[in-house]
Every structure is written in C-alpha cells, then in structure tokens.
N, C-alpha and C positions, 0 to 999 in steps of 0.2 A: 504494500500500500504506500509506504514512504517512497519507494522507488518510482511508483506511478505519479505521485504528487510532484516529485522532483522533476520528472520529465515534463509534466504539465507546466510548471513554473518556468522551466528552461524554454519551452515552446512559446510561452506568453512573452518572455523577454525578447526572443528572436522575432516574434511577430509584431513588435512595437518599436520600429526603428526610429520613429519620430518623437521628439519631445513635445512638439506643439503642432497642431493642425488647425489652420484657419479654413473653415468650411463654407463654401457656397458664396463667397464674395465676388464682386465684379473686379477683376484684376486689370489695372491699367499700368502697363510697363512700356512706355514709348520706346525705350532703347531696344527692346527685344520684340517689338511689334505685337504685344499682347494687349488685347482689349476685349474682354469677355469673361464670362463666369468660369472660375477655376478655383481649385483648392491650392493652398500654399502650405507646405510642410517644412518644419524647421527641426534640425538636429544640432544640438550644441549652439554654436554661434552662427551657423550657416544655413542657407536655403538648401533643403534636401530634395524637394520635388515641387513642380508647378504643373498641375494637370487636373482635368475634371474628374470628379468621383473617386478621389483617393479614399481608401477604406479607413473609417474612423477607428476600427479595431487595431490599426497599425500605429496608433498614436497614444502616448501617455496622457495627453490633454487635448481635447477638441473644443474649439470655440466656434459657435455658429455666427457667421458674419454675413448671412444672406441679407440682401437689400442694402449692403454697404459697399463702398469702394476700397479696394486694397491696392495701395500704391507703394512705390519705394519711399523710404523715409525722406522727408523734404530736406532740401539743401539750401540754406539761406546764406548767400555769399556776401552779405553786407549787414553785419550785426556787431555792434560794439560791446565786447564782453570782457575787456581787460578791466575788471572791477576792483583791482587793488588800489593802493594809495597813489600810484603813478598812472592810473588808467586814463581813458579818454575823458578830457575835461573841456570846459570852456570857462569863461569868467564866472559862471554860475556854479562851478564845482563839478565833481565827477558824475557823469551821466551814464556810464556803462552799467550793464546789468550782468549778473552771474548767469552763465548759459543754462544751467539746469533749472533755473527759476522760470525760464520763458520758452524753452525748446520743446520738451516732450508733450506738454499739454496742447501744443499746436501742431503736432505731427512732425516736428523738425528733429532730425537726428544728427545733422552736421551743420555747423556754422563756420563762417569765415570772418574773422575780425580784420577789417581793412584799415590798417594803419594806426590803430590806437597806440601801438608801440613802434619805435624805431630800433636801430641796432643797439643803441645805448640801453634801452629798457626791455628789449624782447625777452631776455633770459629770466627777468623777474616775472614777466607775463607767463612764460612757459612753466616756471616753477609753481606759481600760485594759482593758475587757472587751467592751462592746457593739460597739465599732467594730473590734475585732481578732478576735473569735471567728468561726469559720465557721458555727457554729450561729446561727440567728436568735435574738437575745436582745431581749426586750421587758421593760418594767419597770413596777412600781407604786411610787410614792413613799410612803415612810413619812410619816405626818402629823407625826411628830417630825423636825425638820430634820436632826438628826445621823444618823438611821437607827438600825439595830439595832447600836449599839456595845455596849450592855449593856441588860438589862431594866430596871435602875435608871434609866438615862437616858431610857427610854421613859415614865417617869412625870412628866417635866418638862413641865407644862402651858404654861410660858412659851415652849417651843420648838415648840408646835403652832400654826402660822400658816396658816390655810386660804388666804388670799389669796396669800401668797408661794409656797405649795405649788402652787396652781393656776397661777400665772404660770410656774413652772418646767415644769410639765406641758405647758402650751401652747407654751412655747418649744421643747420637744422632743417635740411631738405625734406625730412619726413613729415614736417608740419608747416613749413613756410611755403606758400604757393603763389606769392606775388609781391609786387611793390606798389605802394600807393602814393600818389601826388594829390594833395588836397588843400583847399582854402587859400590858394595863391592869389595875391592881390595885385602884384606888379603887372605892368602892361607888356609882358613878354612871356616866353614859354620856358623859363629857366627851370622851374620845379618839374614840369612835365618832361623836359629833355633829360634832366638828370635821373629821373625815375626810369625813363626808357633805357638809358645807359646801364643802370643797375639791373634792369630786367634782362637786357642783352647779355650781360656778364654772367648772370645766374641762370639764364635760359628759363625764365618764368614770365608770366604776363604782368602787365601794368594796369592798374585801375586808376582812373583820373576822375576826381570830383573837381569839375572845372571852376567851381565857385562863381565869381562875378563875370559877366559877359562884357568884354571891352572890345572896342573896334580895333585896337592895336594888336589884339591876339584873337583872331576870328576862330570861333568854334569850328567852322567849316574846315579851316586849314588844319586844325588839330586832328580831326577824324579822317581827313583825306590824305594828309601828308606826314604828320608826326607820329601818330600811333601806328604800331605794327599790326600785321594780322595776328589776331588772338588777344590784342589789348582791349581794354574795357572802358567805355564811357558810362559812368554811373550817374544817377539822377537824370536819366535821359529824357524825362518828360517835365523837367523843371522849366517854369516860365522865368525869364524871357529867352530861353534857348531858342535860336532861330530855326525851328523845325518846320514851320508853316509859312506860306506866303500870305499876302493880304487877303486872299480868297480862301484861306484855311486849307490849302493844298500842301501836301508833304513836299518839301523841297527835294529836287533830284539828287543833290549831293549826298543825302542820307543813303540812298540806294547804292551810290558809288562807294561810300564808306563801308557799307555792309558787304558789298561784292568783294572788296579787298580784304575782308576778314575781321574788321573791327566789330566788337560785340557791344550791345547796348543793354545796360542793366537798369532796373527800376530804381532801387535805392530810395524808397518812399520817404522815410525820415519825417522830421517834424516841420520841414520847410521846403521840401524838394519834389513835391508831386502836385501837379496842377491839371485839372480836367481840361483847362483851356488849351493845353497842348495834347494831353493824353487821349481824350475821346476822339477828336478829329483824326489824329494820327492812327490810332488803333482801328477805327472804322475804315480807314483807307489801306489797312493791311500792314502798317508799320508797327508790328508787335515787338515786344521786348525779347531779347535772347534769354534773359534770366529775370525772374521776379525775385525781389529781395526787399527787406524791410527797412534797412538802416536803423536797426533796433537800438534804442537807448531810452532813458526814462521819459524824455519828452515825447518821443514818437509812440511809445507803447501806451502812454496815457493821452495821446492826441488822436489824430485821425487815422494813423497807420494801424494801431491796435496790436496786430500780430500778423504772422505770415498768411494765415488763412483769410483774414479780412482783406489783405492786399490782393491775394489771389481772387477773392470773390469780386473785387472791383473789375477785374479783367473779364470774368464771366459776365458781369453786368454790361460791359462794353462790347460783348459779342464774341469774345475768344472762346472756342469750344473747350469743354472740360479736358479732353485728351491733351490739347496743346497747353493749357494752363498747367497741367501736371508735368508735361515735358519741360516747360520753362522753369519749373520748381524742383526738378529732380535731375534727369540726365544732362540737360543743357548746362546748368551751373557746375555740375560735377566735371563735365568735359572741359569747360572753360578754364577751370583751375587745375587741369591736367590730373584729375583723379577719376578717370573713366570707369573704374571698377565700382564706384559709388553710384547711387541714383538708379538702381535697377533691381529687379527681382528675378534672379537667374540662379539655376542650380550651381552651387559652389560659392555664390556671392555672400558677403556678410549679411546677416538677416536684420537689416534696418528697414522697418515697415511702418507705414501709416495706414490706419483703418479710418476712413473718412465717411461722413454722411453729407448728402446734399439736401439741405432743408429748403422746402418750397414755401413761398409766401411773398410778402411785400417788404422789401428791405431798402434802407437808405445807406448811401456811402458818401463820405465827405472827402474833399481834398484838404490841403494844408491851409487854405485861406477861407474855408467855409463853403466852397462850391459843392454842390450835391447832385448825385444821380440816383436813380432807383433801379433796383434789380429784382428778379423773381426767385433768385437762388442765393443761398449762403452756405459756404463750406463750414463743417465742424469736425472736430476730432473725437472719435470714439475710443481708439486705442493707439498706442505707439509702442513699437518693439525696437529695442536697440541692441544689436549684437545678440539676438536670440532671446533677450530678456524683456519681459513685459514691464514697461516702465510707466505707462499711463493707461488707465482703464476707467473711463468716465462713468459707465453704467454697470460696472462690476461684472462684465460678461465672463470673466475667467473665474469668478467666485461661485460658490455653491450655497444653497439654502442652509442657514446656520444650524437649524434643528436636525437636518438629515445628513449634513456633511460630517465627514470624519475629521473634525477640526481639533487642533490642539490649543486650548485656552490655558493661560498661565494658572498655576496653582495659587490658591488663596494664601 
C-alpha cells in the first residue's frame, strides 16, 4: 500500500510541471504575433508554455483569467525612481518615487530612470535603489555628472564629460541602457551633442528632453540631423513643439525623422503632454514609438496618474489596444536594447500583466487642463514579476478562508 501511494505521489509531481497556470485569458504579445485566447504556464521564473487548453491538472496553481487580457509586463522607459537623498530634484525638492511603490499595481515590471543620476551619482543610485527594488530598474545616465539635482546645475557644460559618462555606462552595462540630455536652456545643441558622443562611445541610445523651443536650435534639425537612428525624443507631444502646421497637419519632417530611425517617446510628466499636439497628430497616424509616464510625485498626482491612465488616453484617441500594448511592452524594450523583455514566449522571464478593459464614460486630462472623453479605461488585475505574483487586486490567487488549507499564526 505504501509503495502504491509512493508511486501515486511521484506521478502527481511529474504531472504538474507548472507552478502557475493563467487560464483562459486573451493573450496579446505583439512581439510574437499572439492575439487571442490562450493559457500561459509558468515554471520557476520562466514562461513554460503558451497554448490553448493547457490541462489544469499539470499545474500546482491555476488562476482563471477569462475575460481579461494577458500581456507582457509593461515597460515604462521614462520614470524617475532615484528616490535617495541625491535623487531627481528641482527647487521644490526630491520628486522621485520608489519603483515598487508605483510599478506593480499598474502592471509595470520594468522601469527606466532617464537621467536622475549622472556618472558622479549613479553608483549611489544602483546601491540604494536598483539593487534593492523588486521591480526591474534600468537607467540612463545624465550627461551632466551630478544628474538632475536642479535644472540650474544641468547647464554646467564643465560637468558634461562624454568619455567618463561612457566609461560608467560600460562599467554597469547590465543596467545602464542610455544617456540623457535634459532641460538645456542655451541657444545651441551642446548638451545634446555631448550626450550623443557619450552614446556613441558606449554604443547605447540617447534620450533628449528638448526643454524650451528656441529658433536658434530648431527641433526639426535635432531629429533630422543630430540624433542617430535609435535615439529618442521624449515629451514628443509637448506644446509648443512644432509638430503641426497652421492647419493642424503633421509636418513632413517628422516622417523623415522616423524613417531615419529616430524614436518618439510620450514622457507625459507633469508639464509635457498636450492634447493640442497629441490628438491631431495621433489621429493622422503619428503614434508614439513608446508610451511612458515621466513618473514623479507631480505627475502621479497630476494628470498622468500612472502608466495605464496614459495608455488609456491613446485608446481614447483611437490607437487600437494591440498597438497600445506594443508601445508599452516590446517597443520600449527594443528601444533600450533589451529585446528579451516585453514578450510572453517560452523561455522568457515571466513578467506578466493581467489587465481589464473597463467600459463606460471616462475623462482624460492633459497637463494644462485640456480634456477628452473615452469609452474605455485600462486597469490592472494582477502583475507577475519573474514568476512571482506581486499584485492581485481581487484576490484571484486566494482561496475561501473557511475551506482553504491556510496557515494562520498561533495565538
């Protein structure tokens, strides 16, 4: 009898190769061309299978996600998360947020901090945030060595050292994915040019927050001549960026810039997203390459709110859900040269967002109080990071407490 029970237990263990099975969801994985109902199985930290009708008997834990969307974990490539004493600041103080406080509840599993630290402060950032957060945190180095301590300090040309910046990026190439030029006030391209030089030396892309628009340094010239293929213009719908002509038609140079490989990132932020540019451009097909939040305390408590709210604005402006997911997963992952992220494929790390699309009448605001309405809003039901369930809004992984075999602490 004991021998038979032993065989039974051994068979049961063999028949349950999956630690977790997400059952019956609509999988959207643009990188791999998946857009339909399928099950997703996870073993350890990796995706083990993606296919319809995987047997629940083969899983230690099965969660019903029917009527929900299963997508790769969202990738926000513009989020300020150097929340230490030397983190991203303005004259109003530190505005960065700790990544685990804002990521998982919005389906985000990877964030890229763009330039809160420079080569002087990056190793503090790595020690205090990158290496301690459960969220995957990548970084772009500010071309200014001190980082974003204040906008005034970002005008210090003497602290813009391409060689030293590139050396720091190469030393930490496992987590440094770019160089950032930001908040440059002078009527020239010095900050951008030095960032591009650092990017060339380290073979990583450059992200530019172009700041103020001056006739002496035309935005058109920057995206058609100075930025390289793969470099990124963030805050791409900020007014008064010259995206549109007097008749609200998208200017031809934007297509030329995109054709040569320049990428356009949303970077919503607290002051960098205006429907006056965004809605006409989007409706004419000038969609972003990547959707991002420019997350900090001002934007999260302002009109940006979070990644899903920004994504929902693009649904409201007519971008199909599949493309919104593409712009929030595989596109940003590829832009920062991490193509293994932002997908649900066998062998990939199991970073997954389980989302719902709520129907109703919703309002969305830009940073100056402009408003549009939409009939759909995205919400997060569950988030999985490296195979671990890290957010579960409605307790789908839980069991009824009276009937479950639960271990409560002793009195």
